[in-house]
N, C-alpha and C positions, 0 to 999 in steps of 0.2 A: 392423496391416495394412500391407502393402508400399505404397510410394509410387513405384514404378517408372514410373508413368504420367507423372510430372513429367519433362520433357525435361532433358537435361544441357547441351546447347549453348545459348548465350545467345540466338541467333536464334530457335530453336524455343521456348525458354522465354518470350520476349517474346510470341510468337504465342499460346502456351498461356495466359499470364496475361491477355492481352486478351480471349480467349474466355471464360475463367473469370469475369472481372470483368463482362462483358456478361450472361452466362447466370445469374450469381448474382443479378443484379437482377431477372431474370424468375422464377426458381424459389426465391429465398431464403426467402420466407415459408413455403413448403411443407416446407422442411427445417430450420426453427427459427432462421432468421437474421433478427433484427429490424433495424429501420432503422439503429440505432446500429452494430451489428456489420457491416451491409452497407457503411456509409460507411467504417468502419475498413478492411475488406478491400479495398474499391475504392481507398482511399488508398494502402495498402501495395503493391498491384499497380501503380498509377500511378508510385509512387516507384521501384520496381525497373525498370520498363520505361524510365523516363526515364534512370536511371543506366546501364543497358545501352546505350541509344542514345548517351549522351554518351561512354561508353567507346569504342564503335565509331567514333564520329566522331573522337575524339582519336587513336585508332590509325591511322585512314585519313589524318588530317592529318600524323601523324608519318611514315608511310610516304611520303607525297608530299613532305614536307620533306627526307627522307633522299635520295630519288631526285633531287630538284632540286639538292641540295648535291653529289651525285656528278656530275651533269651539268656544273655550274658548275666543279667541281674539275678535271674532265677537260679542259674547254675552256680554262680559265685556265692550268693548269699546262703544257699543251701549248705555249702561247705564251710563258710564262715560261721554260720549259726551252730553247726555241729561242733566246731572247735570251741565256740563260746560256751556251750553247755558243759563241755569238759572242764574249761577254765573255772566256771562259776562254782562247780562243786568240788574243785581241788582243795585239799586241806590247806595249802599255802595261800589260797586266795582270800585276802582280807577285804573289808569294806573299802579301805583306802585304795587298794589295787583295783577293785571293781570301779570305783569312781574315776581313777586315773585312766582306765581303759574305756570309759564311757559306757559301762554296763549297768548303769542305774537308770531306772525308768523316770522320766521327767514327770512332774506333777501336771495333770491335765487341767488346763484353765477352763473348767466347765462353767464357771460363773460368767466369764466374758463371752464364751462361745454361745451361751444360752440366749444372748441378745444379738448374735451376729447374723446379719442378712447378707448372703453372698450375692454380689452384683453379677449380672449375666449380660453377654452380648451375643447376638446371633448373626450368622452369615450363611446365606444360601448359595451353594456352589453346585455344579453339575453332579447329580447323583447323591448329594449329601447335604445335611445342615450341620454347620459347625457351631457348637455351643461353647463359648469362651467364658472361663471363670478363673479365679485365682486361688491357689492352694492355701497359702498362708499357714496357719497352725494346724490345718486339717490333714488327716490321712487321705481323704478323698471326698467324693460326693456321691449320693444316690441321685440319678437323673430320672425325672418323671416327665411324661408327655401326654398330651391330648391332641387330637386333630378332628377337624370338622365339627360335628355337633356332639362329640363325646363329652360326658360329664364326669367320668371316673378317671382318676390319674393312674396311668400305667407306668410301672417301674421299668425303665428302658435298660438300666444297667448301673453298675458301680464304676466310677471313673477315678483313678488315682493319679492321673497325669494329664492335666488339661492341654488342649481342649478336648471335649467329647465330640464324637461324630455320630450323628444319626444317619445311618445308611439305609433306612427303610425305603422301599419304593412307594410311589403314590398309591393310595388305597384304591383309586380308580385310574388306571393308566390313561394319561393324556388330559386328566381333569385336575386343574390346580386346586390346592387345598391349603387351609390355614392350620399351622401347627403351633401349639402352646407348650412352653417348657417351664419347669421350676426344679430347683435342686435343694437337697438337704445335706448339710455337712456331716461327715462321719469321722469319728476317732475310735480306734480299737473296735471296729465293726459295729459301733453304736451311732445312731443319729443323734447329734448333739446340738444342732442349730435349728432355729425355726425355718420353715420353707422360705425360699427366696421369693421375691416378687415374680409374678408370672410375666413372661415375655413371649411374644408371638411373632410369626413371620409367615409370609405367603410363599408356597413352594409350587413350582411348576416343573415341566419336563426339562 
């Protein structure tokens, strides 16, 4: 027998499990579920509901921490960069002092980056696709995507702190779709690597 009645999304699954657990206590004896089996089923439901809740809280906390870090970074680096510009043009600032303070631009290893293919891993989670990549010597990546029968690559955004999250809803609500991704490495706002290999994943509700 098909079990398509069991929801796929974690939020809906938690609601379904809660209802199942409650109703099983009411109707269990009529369908051959004794007290021992009822206790086991209710315990399993409670375990998964708690696990999903903990996962969602951890994810929300992580998103809040990332947003806070980005806000602090923008505020702090604006003030640090303003002071650095004053230091760099000060008459007493020599090349040696610039080097000691780390105010010398590193040489961009364009030769090695020109052959670098960035490996990607995908994970489909409720409401999002997580595109995992490694930063290495790059400033970030431009993330490109296709879905369904699309043939043109759409620039989804610039990501400077992996992983990247594709939060787009399904093109047709309730209809699963295949999404394809590739990235190109960026240094100093320039694409410096060849496109990564294309990876794809099936996405549903």
